C-alpha positions in Angstrom: 85.2 86.3 103.0 87.8 87.4 105.5 87.9 91.0 104.1 84.1 91.2 104.4 84.2 90.1 108.0 87.0 92.6 108.8 85.0 95.4 107.1 81.8 94.3 109.0 83.7 94.5 112.3 84.6 98.1 111.6 81.2 99.0 110.0 79.9 102.5 110.7 76.5 104.2 110.5 75.8 107.9 110.2 74.4 109.6 113.3 73.3 113.3 113.6 76.1 115.6 114.9 78.5 112.6 115.5 78.9 111.7 111.9 79.8 108.1 111.0 80.1 106.0 114.2 81.7 102.5 114.4 78.8 101.0 116.4 80.0 97.4 116.3 83.4 98.4 117.7 81.7 100.4 120.4 79.5 97.4 121.2 82.4 95.1 121.6 84.3 97.6 123.8 81.3 98.1 126.1 80.7 94.3 126.4 84.3 93.7 127.1 84.5 96.4 129.8 81.2 95.3 131.4 82.5 91.7 131.8 85.2 92.8 134.2 82.4 93.1 136.8 82.1 89.6 138.1 78.3 89.8 138.3 78.2 90.8 134.6 80.8 88.2 133.5 78.2 86.1 131.5 77.8 89.1 129.2 81.0 88.1 127.5 79.5 84.8 126.3 76.2 86.5 125.3 78.1 89.3 123.5 80.3 86.9 121.7 77.3 85.1 120.3 75.7 88.4 119.2 79.0 89.5 117.6 79.5 86.3 115.7 75.9 86.4 114.4 76.3 90.0 113.4 79.5 89.5 111.5 78.3 86.4 109.8 75.0 87.9 108.6 76.5 91.2 107.5 79.6 89.6 105.8 77.3 87.3 103.8 74.9 90.1 102.8 75.1 90.6 99.0 74.5 94.4 99.2 77.2 94.8 101.8 79.7 92.8 99.8 79.0 94.9 96.7 79.5 98.1 98.8 82.8 96.7 100.1 84.0 95.7 96.6 83.0 99.2 95.2 85.0 100.8 98.1 88.0 98.7 97.4 87.8 99.4 93.7 87.6 103.2 94.3 90.6 103.0 96.6 92.6 100.9 94.1 92.0 103.5 91.4 93.2 106.4 93.5 95.7 105.1 96.1 99.2 104.3 94.7 100.2 102.3 97.7 97.1 100.1 97.4 97.8 99.7 93.7 101.3 98.5 94.4 100.1 96.1 97.1 97.4 94.7 94.7 100.0 94.0 92.0 102.5 92.5 94.5 99.8 90.2 95.8 99.5 88.6 92.3 103.1 87.4 92.4 103.7 83.7 93.0 105.8 82.7 96.1 109.2 82.6 94.4 108.7 86.0 92.7 107.2 87.4 95.9 110.3 86.3 97.8 112.5 88.2 95.2 110.4 91.3 95.5 110.6 91.2 99.3 114.4 90.8 99.2 114.8 93.8 96.8 112.4 95.9 99.0 114.5 94.9 102.1 117.7 96.0 100.3 116.2 99.4 99.4 114.9 99.9 102.9 118.3 99.0 104.3 120.1 101.5 102.0 117.8 104.3 103.1 118.1 103.3 106.8 121.9 103.3 106.7 122.0 106.6 104.8 119.6 108.2 107.3 121.8 107.1 110.3 124.9 108.2 108.6 123.7 111.8 108.7 123.0 112.4 105.0 121.2 115.6 104.2 117.4 115.3 103.8 117.2 116.5 100.2 119.8 113.9 99.2 118.0 111.2 101.2 114.7 112.1 99.4 116.3 111.9 96.1 117.7 108.4 97.0 114.2 107.4 98.3 112.6 108.4 95.0 115.2 106.7 92.9 114.9 103.4 94.8 111.1 103.6 94.7 111.2 103.9 90.9 113.7 101.0 90.8 111.5 98.7 92.8 108.5 99.7 90.6 110.4 98.6 87.5 111.4 95.4 89.3 107.8 94.6 90.2 106.7 95.1 86.6 109.5 92.8 85.3 108.5 90.1 87.8 104.8 90.4 86.7 105.8 90.2 83.0 108.1 87.3 83.6 105.4 85.4 85.5 102.9 86.1 82.7 105.3 84.6 80.1 106.6 81.7 82.3 103.2 80.4 83.4 101.6 80.3 80.0 101.4 77.4 77.7 102.9 78.9 74.6 101.2 76.6 72.1 97.7 76.9 73.8 98.0 80.7 74.2 99.2 81.2 70.7 96.3 79.3 69.3 93.9 81.3 71.4 95.4 84.6 70.2 95.2 83.5 66.6 91.5 82.6 67.0 90.8 86.0 68.6 92.6 87.7 65.8 90.7 85.8 63.1 87.4 86.7 64.9 88.4 90.4 65.0 89.3 90.3 61.3 85.9 88.8 60.5 84.2 91.5 62.6 86.0 94.3 60.8 85.1 92.8 57.4 81.4 93.3 58.3 80.0 96.6 56.8 77.5 96.9 59.7 80.2 97.6 62.4 80.2 101.2 63.6 83.4 103.2 63.1 83.8 103.7 66.9 83.7 100.0 67.4 86.1 99.4 64.5 88.7 101.6 66.2 88.4 99.7 69.4 88.7 96.4 67.6 91.8 97.6 65.6 93.4 98.6 68.9 92.6 95.2 70.3 94.2 93.6 67.3 97.3 95.6 67.7 97.7 94.4 71.3 97.0 90.8 70.4 99.5 90.9 67.5 102.2 92.3 69.9 101.4 89.6 72.5 101.6 86.9 69.8 104.9 88.3 68.6 106.4 88.3 72.1 105.0 84.8 72.8 106.7 83.5 69.7 110.0 84.9 71.0 109.3 83.9 74.6 112.7 82.4 75.3 114.5 85.6 74.3 112.0 87.8 76.2 112.5 85.8 79.4 116.3 86.0 79.0 116.0 89.8 78.6 113.8 90.1 81.7 116.2 88.0 83.7 119.1 90.2 82.7 117.2 93.3 83.7 116.1 91.8 87.1 119.8 91.0 87.8 120.8 94.5 87.0 118.2 96.0 89.3 119.2 93.6 92.1 122.9 94.7 91.6 121.8 98.4 91.6 120.0 97.9 94.9 123.0 96.2 96.5 125.2 99.0 95.3 122.9 101.5 97.0 123.4 99.6 100.3 127.2 99.6 99.8 127.3 103.3 98.9 125.2 104.2 102.0 127.6 102.2 104.2 130.4 104.5 103.1 128.8 107.5 104.8 127.7 111.0 103.7 130.6 111.5 101.3 129.7 108.5 99.2 127.8 108.6 95.9 124.1 108.3 96.5 122.8 108.5 93.0 120.2 106.0 91.9 119.5 106.8 88.3 116.9 105.0 86.3 118.7 102.2 84.5 118.2 101.4 80.8 116.3 98.2 80.4 117.1 95.6 77.8 113.6 94.1 77.8 110.8 95.7 75.7 108.2 94.0 77.8 107.4 97.0 79.8 106.5 99.2 76.8 103.5 97.1 75.8 100.0 96.4 76.9 100.8 92.9 78.3 99.5 92.9 81.8 96.0 91.7 81.2 93.4 92.7 83.8 96.1 94.6 85.7 97.0 96.8 82.7 94.9 99.8 83.9 96.6 99.6 87.3 100.0 99.4 85.8 99.3 102.4 83.4 97.9 104.5 86.3 101.1 103.9 88.4 103.3 104.5 85.4 101.6 107.9 84.8 102.1 108.8 88.5 105.8 108.0 88.4 106.2 109.9 85.2 104.5 113.0 86.7 106.7 112.8 89.7 109.8 112.5 87.6 108.8 115.5 85.5 108.3 117.6 88.7 111.8 117.0 89.9 
């Protein structure tokens, strides 16, 4: 509800010549300014009641909520920063704390390198490398959370039931070929998920090892930056032990993960 209220506060309407105008923001500004005149002071109370009523009615309007949701979805599909923030918001507090610490180390390394007088093109290379490193770290945290919070027995049974249903569907001669292909791909993903779930302990150990390596790499970047412009500032992409990140295992967030992966790959190829 809070995001609907925030969006309602900054709501705009199209006006000829002026374009889209934030009428509510203008109203609040005018009421606030008018209240500085002692004779008009009661307008603050009157304006506050109008504002609260406006925000409540608009924020609870179904049509307005759908428009806000559609706007957020469109932004999520095209804005890499919004995509990263959306994925980060899904982390539980302990994982979020680890992500924040790694981000702080990366920011510290860049800040120290900048103040040490490092050349801009080297600094940009370092920035890109640390950005890729933090992206891998976020994916690993999400993958670990997915495995760690699931009940292996319950989830395994659910996956087997889904696989059995898909096999029965494919056995039917009335299923169109296009639908068959989609179901075969779903079966492939479910089989891979079941395989990893059955080896959850090993997968978690591999993820933990990779997380530790990335944390060490970020700390090394801080130490190197502290040595000044003559130090080594390379932040190459490390080779991960875990196979988690090569599979369709992020559930509803898979499309977002794939989109960001593609962007990072394109940036890497351009360098």
